[in-house]
Each structure stands twice: as structure tokens, then as C-alpha cells.
C-alpha positions in Angstrom: 159.1 124.9 93.3 155.7 125.6 94.8 153.9 123.4 97.0 150.1 122.9 97.4 148.3 121.8 100.3 146.4 118.6 100.0 143.3 117.5 102.3 142.5 113.9 102.4 139.1 112.9 103.8 138.5 109.3 104.3 135.1 107.8 105.4 134.0 104.3 105.5 130.7 104.2 103.5 129.9 100.6 104.2 126.8 99.8 106.2 123.7 101.6 107.2 123.4 105.0 108.9 121.8 105.6 112.1 118.5 107.7 111.7 120.3 110.6 113.3 123.3 110.3 110.9 121.0 109.9 107.9 118.9 112.9 109.2 122.2 115.0 109.5 123.2 114.2 106.0 119.8 115.1 104.6 119.9 118.6 106.3 123.0 119.6 104.3 121.9 118.3 101.0 120.0 120.0 98.3 116.4 118.4 97.4 117.6 117.0 94.1 120.6 115.3 95.8 118.4 113.6 98.4 115.8 112.5 95.6 118.8 111.1 93.9 120.0 109.0 96.8 116.4 107.9 97.6 116.1 106.2 94.1 118.6 103.5 95.1 116.9 100.2 95.6 118.8 99.1 98.8 119.1 100.7 102.1 122.8 100.5 102.2 123.4 102.0 98.8 121.0 104.9 99.9 123.1 105.4 102.9 126.5 105.3 100.8 124.9 108.0 98.6 123.6 110.3 101.3 126.9 110.0 103.2 129.1 110.4 100.2 127.4 113.5 98.9 127.3 114.9 102.4 130.9 114.5 102.8 131.6 116.0 99.4 129.4 119.0 100.5 131.2 119.5 103.9 134.7 119.2 102.3 133.8 121.9 99.7 132.1 124.1 102.5 135.3 123.9 104.4 137.4 125.1 101.5 135.0 127.7 100.3 134.4 129.0 103.9 130.6 128.4 103.8 128.0 126.3 105.5 127.7 122.8 103.8 124.1 123.5 102.9 125.0 126.6 101.2 128.1 125.1 99.1 127.0 125.1 95.4 128.0 122.0 93.5 128.0 121.9 89.8 127.0 118.5 88.4 127.3 116.8 84.9 124.2 115.9 83.0 124.6 112.3 84.7 124.4 114.0 88.2 128.3 113.6 88.8 129.9 116.5 90.8 
């Protein structure tokens, strides 16, 4: 039997981001990802979208051995990775 390695990333996504945290998230996201997050009506939901997508990019980049801003993510027609 072969065993695979599993990485589990957990991050609380409730609440607002500080200005520096939001800026750090925006630095690694593609313009369309930022635009998508900015469309949410509440600041809390925008923060969740920014942090969630940035976390996804960081996790993918780690696996791919790339910088988060260089990791390519495919998305469905509904914008889901």
C-alpha cells in the first residue's frame, strides 16, 4: 500500500483584516481575483474572499515550488478554483 502526504491548512477567516494583511493578500492575487473580492458588499466578506484566495495561492505555490503571485489557478466559469 502506498501512502500519500496530505497537508492541511487551517486559517480562521472571520473578522476583518488589518490594512497590512489586506495589502499582503492583494500583492499575491491576480487583478481578476481582487476585483472578484471587491464585489462583496460587506467588509467582512471581502476580507474572507481576499484571505481565502491568498491562502489557496500560497498553498498551491508551496506545492508547485513557485512564488504565490506566479502560481496559475484555473477557475470554472463561475469563478471557482
